[in-house]
N, CA, C and O of each residue as an XYZ file, in Angstrom:
476
protein
N       0.784     -6.512    -13.815
C       1.091     -5.449    -12.895
C       1.130     -6.006    -11.475
O       0.424     -6.959    -11.148
N       1.959     -5.401    -10.646
C       2.101     -5.805     -9.249
C       1.463     -4.716     -8.391
O       1.765     -3.532     -8.543
N       0.585     -5.130     -7.495
C      -0.184     -4.214     -6.661
C       0.174     -4.447     -5.200
O       0.214     -5.591     -4.747
N       0.432     -3.381     -4.466
C       0.708     -3.465     -3.037
C      -0.369     -2.761     -2.237
O      -0.778     -1.649     -2.571
N      -0.832     -3.419     -1.167
C      -1.901     -2.861     -0.320
C      -1.555     -3.117      1.145
O      -1.194     -4.241      1.494
N      -1.655     -2.101      2.019
C      -1.410     -2.337      3.443
C      -2.523     -3.195      4.050
O      -3.703     -3.010      3.749
N      -2.126     -4.132      4.904
C      -3.091     -5.072      5.494
C      -2.842     -5.222      6.993
O      -1.699     -5.190      7.449
N      -3.924     -5.385      7.752
C      -3.813     -5.598      9.195
C      -3.579     -7.061      9.540
O      -3.049     -7.377     10.605
N      -3.977     -7.958      8.632
C      -3.787     -9.385      8.876
C      -3.579    -10.099      7.547
O      -3.872     -9.561      6.479
N      -3.072    -11.311      7.635
C      -2.787    -12.106      6.435
C      -4.058    -12.800      5.961
O      -4.225    -14.010      6.114
N      -4.949    -11.999      5.383
C      -6.231    -12.492      4.883
C      -6.666    -11.608      3.727
O      -7.009    -10.444      3.930
N      -6.655    -12.158      2.499
C      -7.018    -11.340      1.341
C      -8.466    -10.875      1.372
O      -8.846     -9.978      0.619
N      -9.286    -11.483      2.245
C     -10.667    -11.038      2.406
C     -10.806    -10.079      3.575
O     -11.912     -9.655      3.909
N      -9.674     -9.735      4.204
C      -9.666     -8.763      5.288
C      -9.627     -7.350      4.731
O      -9.404     -7.149      3.537
N      -9.847     -6.367      5.608
C      -9.887     -4.973      5.149
C      -8.503     -4.393      4.868
O      -7.487     -4.914      5.327
N      -8.490     -3.321      4.116
C      -7.276     -2.544      3.883
C      -6.932     -1.859      5.208
O      -7.816     -1.326      5.878
N      -5.671     -1.873      5.581
C      -5.248     -1.210      6.815
C      -5.446      0.295      6.694
O      -5.272      0.871      5.620
N      -5.806      0.916      7.796
C      -5.979      2.365      7.827
C      -4.657      3.119      7.846
O      -4.622      4.329      7.623
N      -3.574      2.405      8.111
C      -2.247      3.019      8.179
C      -1.360      2.420      7.098
O      -1.325      1.202      6.924
N      -0.650      3.264      6.380
C       0.268      2.744      5.372
C       1.582      2.304      6.012
O       1.934      1.127      5.943
N       2.299      3.214      6.624
C       3.626      2.927      7.142
C       3.661      1.997      8.335
O       4.657      1.308      8.553
N       2.593      1.966      9.108
C       2.551      1.138     10.318
C       1.690     -0.115     10.154
O       1.445     -0.822     11.131
N       1.236     -0.394      8.955
C       0.469     -1.626      8.715
C       1.367     -2.821      9.011
O       2.545     -2.799      8.656
N       0.844     -3.854      9.645
C       1.680     -5.019      9.956
C       2.155     -5.791      8.716
O       3.227     -6.395      8.726
N       1.345     -5.763      7.655
C       1.643     -6.544      6.441
C       1.313     -5.733      5.196
O       0.641     -4.704      5.255
N       1.808     -6.228      4.071
C       1.383     -5.751      2.755
C       0.977     -6.969      1.950
O       1.645     -8.003      1.964
N      -0.134     -6.821      1.249
C      -0.569     -7.844      0.310
C      -0.010     -7.415     -1.034
O      -0.334     -6.337     -1.533
N       0.826     -8.256     -1.618
C       1.447     -7.967     -2.907
C       0.847     -8.943     -3.914
O       1.079    -10.151     -3.859
N       0.074     -8.382     -4.828
C      -0.710     -9.178     -5.770
C      -0.156     -9.022     -7.177
O       0.034     -7.905     -7.658
N       0.102    -10.147     -7.835
C       0.582    -10.173     -9.211
C      -0.620    -10.432    -10.113
O      -1.169    -11.533    -10.145
N      -1.008     -9.405    -10.835
C      -2.198     -9.479    -11.687
C      -2.044    -10.512    -12.808
O      -3.018    -11.165    -13.181
N      -0.848    -10.663    -13.339
C      -0.636    -11.633    -14.426
C      -0.780    -13.065    -13.932
O      -1.353    -13.912    -14.619
N      -0.259    -13.331    -12.739
C      -0.341    -14.678    -12.165
C      -1.646    -14.911    -11.407
O      -1.976    -16.044    -11.054
N      -2.389    -13.820    -11.159
C      -3.631    -13.872    -10.383
C      -3.417    -14.530     -9.022
O      -4.209    -15.359     -8.574
N      -2.313    -14.128     -8.378
C      -2.023    -14.634     -7.040
C      -1.268    -13.570     -6.251
O      -0.666    -12.654     -6.812
N      -1.320    -13.724     -4.940
C      -0.655    -12.749     -4.107
C       0.012    -13.388     -2.912
O      -0.265    -14.534     -2.558
N       0.897    -12.624     -2.295
C       1.573    -13.058     -1.079
C       1.492    -11.931     -0.056
O       1.292    -10.769     -0.407
N       1.650    -12.289      1.197
C       1.736    -11.291      2.256
C       3.193    -11.168      2.661
O       3.895    -12.166      2.828
N       3.634     -9.930      2.816
C       4.978     -9.704      3.314
C       4.876     -8.922      4.622
O       4.003     -8.069      4.788
N       5.769     -9.225      5.528
C       5.825     -8.552      6.814
C       6.373     -7.149      6.608
O       7.370     -6.961      5.911
N       5.720     -6.167      7.216
C       6.211     -4.795      7.146
C       7.261     -4.602      8.229
O       6.929     -4.330      9.383
N       8.504     -4.739      7.863
C       9.600     -4.599      8.810
C       9.775     -3.155      9.278
O      10.503     -2.908     10.239
N       9.130     -2.210      8.625
C       9.210     -0.800      9.005
C       8.182     -0.416     10.069
O       8.272      0.668     10.644
N       7.218     -1.279     10.337
C       6.098     -0.936     11.231
C       6.548     -0.517     12.621
O       5.880      0.297     13.259
N       7.652     -1.047     13.104
C       8.107     -0.738     14.459
C       9.260      0.266     14.473
O       9.880      0.473     15.515
N       9.549      0.879     13.352
C      10.643      1.853     13.276
C      10.354      3.061     14.157
O       9.204      3.479     14.289
N      11.391      3.614     14.753
C      11.250      4.820     15.587
C      10.692      5.980     14.758
O       9.829      6.724     15.224
N      11.175      6.125     13.561
C      10.731      7.195     12.671
C      10.919      6.767     11.230
O      11.643      5.814     10.943
N      10.272      7.467     10.337
C      10.425      7.171      8.917
C       9.786      5.877      8.465
O      10.192      5.303      7.455
N       8.781      5.408      9.208
C       8.145      4.132      8.851
C       7.540      4.172      7.454
O       7.644      3.200      6.705
N       6.916      5.275      7.102
C       6.292      5.375      5.782
C       7.292      5.277      4.648
O       7.046      4.598      3.651
N       8.423      5.956      4.798
C       9.467      5.926      3.775
C      10.051      4.522      3.659
O      10.239      4.012      2.554
N      10.337      3.898      4.801
C      10.891      2.543      4.801
C       9.894      1.545      4.206
O      10.272      0.642      3.459
N       8.616      1.723      4.549
C       7.581      0.841      4.003
C       7.442      1.047      2.492
O       7.281      0.084      1.742
N       7.503      2.294      2.055
C       7.425      2.577      0.620
C       8.579      1.898     -0.118
O       8.384      1.324     -1.189
N       9.777      1.964      0.456
C      10.931      1.321     -0.171
C      10.759     -0.192     -0.214
O      11.169     -0.845     -1.174
N      10.152     -0.742      0.831
C       9.871     -2.179      0.866
C       8.999     -2.575     -0.334
O       9.239     -3.605     -0.964
N       7.992     -1.759     -0.644
C       7.119     -2.055     -1.789
C       7.827     -1.790     -3.119
O       7.598     -2.508     -4.093
N       8.671     -0.782     -3.169
C       9.466     -0.546     -4.385
C      10.341     -1.765     -4.656
O      10.489     -2.192     -5.801
N      10.920     -2.321     -3.588
C      11.768     -3.510     -3.729
C      10.979     -4.731     -4.200
O      11.565     -5.684     -4.713
N       9.663     -4.711     -4.032
C       8.793     -5.787     -4.520
C       8.339     -5.533     -5.961
O       7.531     -6.284     -6.508
N       8.866     -4.473     -6.563
C       8.551     -4.096     -7.953
C       7.084     -3.756     -8.161
O       6.511     -4.074     -9.203
N       6.475     -3.110     -7.175
C       5.071     -2.732     -7.313
C       4.905     -1.667     -8.393
O       5.704     -0.738     -8.510
N       3.853     -1.831     -9.166
C       3.470     -0.838    -10.170
C       2.424      0.106     -9.607
O       2.315      1.260    -10.023
N       1.644     -0.411     -8.639
C       0.509      0.315     -8.073
C       0.467      0.085     -6.575
O       0.730     -1.020     -6.100
N       0.137      1.130     -5.832
C      -0.156      1.005     -4.407
C      -1.572      1.521     -4.197
O      -1.938      2.594     -4.676
N      -2.356      0.738     -3.472
C      -3.712      1.126     -3.080
C      -3.671      1.353     -1.571
O      -3.290      0.457     -0.818
N      -4.062      2.546     -1.129
C      -3.993      2.874      0.295
C      -5.023      3.950      0.624
O      -5.415      4.722     -0.252
N      -5.470      4.007      1.895
C      -6.410      5.066      2.259
C      -5.742      6.430      2.360
O      -6.386      7.461      2.167
N      -4.428      6.432      2.669
C      -3.683      7.677      2.807
C      -2.194      7.373      2.752
O      -1.770      6.226      2.892
N      -1.416      8.415      2.547
C       0.045      8.300      2.529
C       0.649      9.579      3.066
O       0.099     10.664      2.873
N       1.780      9.454      3.740
C       2.564     10.627      4.091
C       3.294     11.114      2.852
O       3.561     10.345      1.929
N       3.616     12.412      2.845
C       4.230     12.972      1.625
C       5.590     12.356      1.316
O       5.926     12.199      0.142
N       6.379     12.003      2.319
C       7.689     11.401      2.052
C       7.540     10.007      1.447
O       8.268      9.652      0.520
N       6.607      9.220      1.964
C       6.347      7.893      1.399
C       5.837      8.028     -0.039
O       6.242      7.272     -0.922
N       4.951      8.992     -0.263
C       4.415      9.218     -1.611
C       5.539      9.579     -2.577
O       5.543      9.128     -3.723
N       6.491     10.388     -2.122
C       7.606     10.785     -2.987
C       8.468      9.582     -3.367
O       8.902      9.465     -4.514
N       8.716      8.690     -2.407
C       9.507      7.488     -2.700
C       8.801      6.648     -3.767
O       9.426      6.192     -4.724
N       7.500      6.452     -3.591
C       6.739      5.635     -4.543
C       6.655      6.305     -5.908
O       6.833      5.650     -6.935
N       6.389      7.593     -5.923
C       6.269      8.301     -7.194
C       7.608      8.350     -7.936
O       7.628      8.326     -9.166
N       8.725      8.419     -7.206
C      10.055      8.429     -7.835
C      10.332      7.119     -8.571
O      11.129      7.083     -9.507
N       9.668      6.043     -8.141
C       9.845      4.748     -8.820
C       8.719      4.493     -9.836
O       8.548      3.377    -10.324
N       7.966      5.541    -10.137
C       6.858      5.475    -11.100
C       5.718      4.567    -10.643
O       4.978      4.035    -11.470
N       5.576      4.391     -9.340
C       4.451      3.633     -8.791
C       3.225      4.532     -8.791
O       3.282      5.667     -8.319
N       2.125      4.028     -9.316
C       0.873      4.786     -9.338
C       0.151      4.588     -8.013
O       0.168      3.497     -7.444
N      -0.483      5.649     -7.526
C      -1.141      5.632     -6.226
C      -2.643      5.755     -6.389
O      -3.139      6.669     -7.047
N      -3.368      4.810     -5.773
C      -4.829      4.803     -5.842
C      -5.432      4.817     -4.449
O      -4.883      4.247     -3.506
N      -6.568      5.478     -4.341
C      -7.313      5.595     -3.090
C      -8.129      4.328     -2.852
O      -8.944      3.933     -3.685
N      -7.895      3.699     -1.699
C      -8.685      2.510     -1.369
C     -10.115      2.914     -1.026
O     -10.393      4.065     -0.689
N     -11.000      1.952     -1.120
C     -12.394      2.129     -0.718
C     -12.721      1.070      0.320
O     -11.964      0.120      0.516
N     -13.843      1.241      0.976
C     -14.276      0.248      1.952
C     -14.432     -1.096      1.262
O     -14.953     -1.180      0.150
N     -13.981     -2.130      1.922
C     -14.043     -3.471      1.354
C     -12.735     -4.201      1.612
O     -11.807     -3.653      2.207
N     -12.677     -5.417      1.167
C     -11.504     -6.256      1.407
C     -10.353     -5.885      0.466
O     -10.501     -5.072     -0.446
N      -9.215     -6.507      0.723
C      -8.064     -6.326     -0.161
C      -8.432     -6.737     -1.587
O      -8.148     -6.016     -2.544
N      -9.066     -7.901     -1.715
C      -9.451     -8.387     -3.055
C     -10.527     -7.516     -3.676
O     -10.518     -7.300     -4.888
N     -11.464     -7.004     -2.866
C     -12.475     -6.080     -3.394
C     -11.793     -4.874     -4.040
O     -12.188     -4.431     -5.118
N     -10.765     -4.349     -3.370
C     -10.068     -3.182     -3.898
C      -9.306     -3.510     -5.170
O      -9.235     -2.679     -6.075
N      -8.742     -4.690     -5.254
C      -8.063     -5.103     -6.492
C      -9.069     -5.196     -7.635
O      -8.798     -4.745     -8.748
N     -10.225     -5.780     -7.357
C     -11.261     -5.889     -8.386
C     -11.790     -4.515     -8.793
O     -12.052     -4.272     -9.971
N     -11.948     -3.609     -7.810
C     -12.397     -2.249     -8.137
C     -11.350     -1.534     -8.993
O     -11.701     -0.779     -9.899
N     -10.077     -1.768     -8.711
C      -9.020     -1.175     -9.526
C      -9.116     -1.673    -10.964
O      -9.071     -0.885    -11.910
N      -9.248     -2.981    -11.115
C      -9.356     -3.570    -12.458
C     -10.565     -3.040    -13.221
O     -10.527     -2.891    -14.442
N     -11.649     -2.755    -12.479
C     -12.877     -2.244    -13.103
C     -12.862     -0.727    -13.284
O     -13.848     -0.145    -13.737
N     -11.750     -0.091    -12.933
C     -11.645      1.353    -13.086
C     -12.449      2.137    -12.067
O     -12.818      3.283    -12.322
N     -12.726      1.541    -10.916
C     -13.582      2.185     -9.905
C     -12.806      2.845     -8.768
O     -13.408      3.383     -7.838
N     -11.478      2.809     -8.835
C     -10.669      3.500     -7.828
C     -10.064      4.746     -8.455
O      -9.584      4.727     -9.588
N     -10.100      5.822     -7.691
C      -9.499      7.061     -8.171
C      -8.075      7.219     -7.677
O      -7.591      6.456     -6.841
N      -7.433      8.213     -8.208
C      -6.069      8.530     -7.812
C      -6.060      8.925     -6.338
O      -6.990      9.577     -5.863
N      -5.014      8.532     -5.614
C      -4.883      8.872     -4.204
C      -4.568     10.353     -4.071
O      -3.541     10.825     -4.560
N      -5.446     11.074     -3.415
C      -5.250     12.499     -3.200
C      -4.951     12.797     -1.733
O      -4.556     13.913     -1.397
N      -5.137     11.807     -0.858
C      -4.968     11.989      0.585
C      -3.505     11.793      0.978
O      -3.143     10.812      1.627
N      -2.681     12.749      0.568
C      -1.268     12.748      0.932
C      -1.098     13.845      1.978
O      -1.413     15.009      1.728
N      -0.598     13.463      3.147
C      -0.489     14.412      4.266
C       0.983     14.601      4.654
O       1.864     13.940      4.105
N       1.232     15.483      5.576
C       2.610     15.799      5.974
C       3.314     14.622      6.620
O       4.543     14.599      6.671
N       2.580     13.661      7.107
C       3.167     12.509      7.775
C       2.990     12.637      9.279
O       2.705     13.717      9.796
N       3.158     11.544      9.955
C       3.050     11.526     11.404
C       4.452     11.434     11.960
O       5.136     10.425     11.793
N       4.862     12.465     12.603
C       6.229     12.519     13.105
C       6.253     12.294     14.608
O       5.257     12.505     15.300
N       7.395     11.866     15.095
C       7.626     11.628     16.520
C       6.786     10.489     17.062
O       6.229     10.588     18.155
N       6.691      9.402     16.300
C       5.991      8.199     16.772
C       6.826      7.500     17.787
O       6.421      6.463     18.312
């Protein structure tokens, strides 16, 4: 499975970003290969629709799962339309959250909001 997580810096031991659409990076982890890469979030500086553009960026990476503290409803719809499962991040590093997911300790993401408009 491929897992996508918003990140503030290119460090798998760093925290999960508090923002999905405006996170500077995404950590994309391949569970089968047990390795991950960081990709630049080209949507972070968008005038509007950053969450939707960021969601599409992760869909294009063939993510099966997204772990995030929150999502806007439009971004959630893009991810759900591609059958991406959404999980609520917990305090801890990117790798901590991946391990918690594997151990069944992350719940479904319920923090879907209207989105932040007029950025």
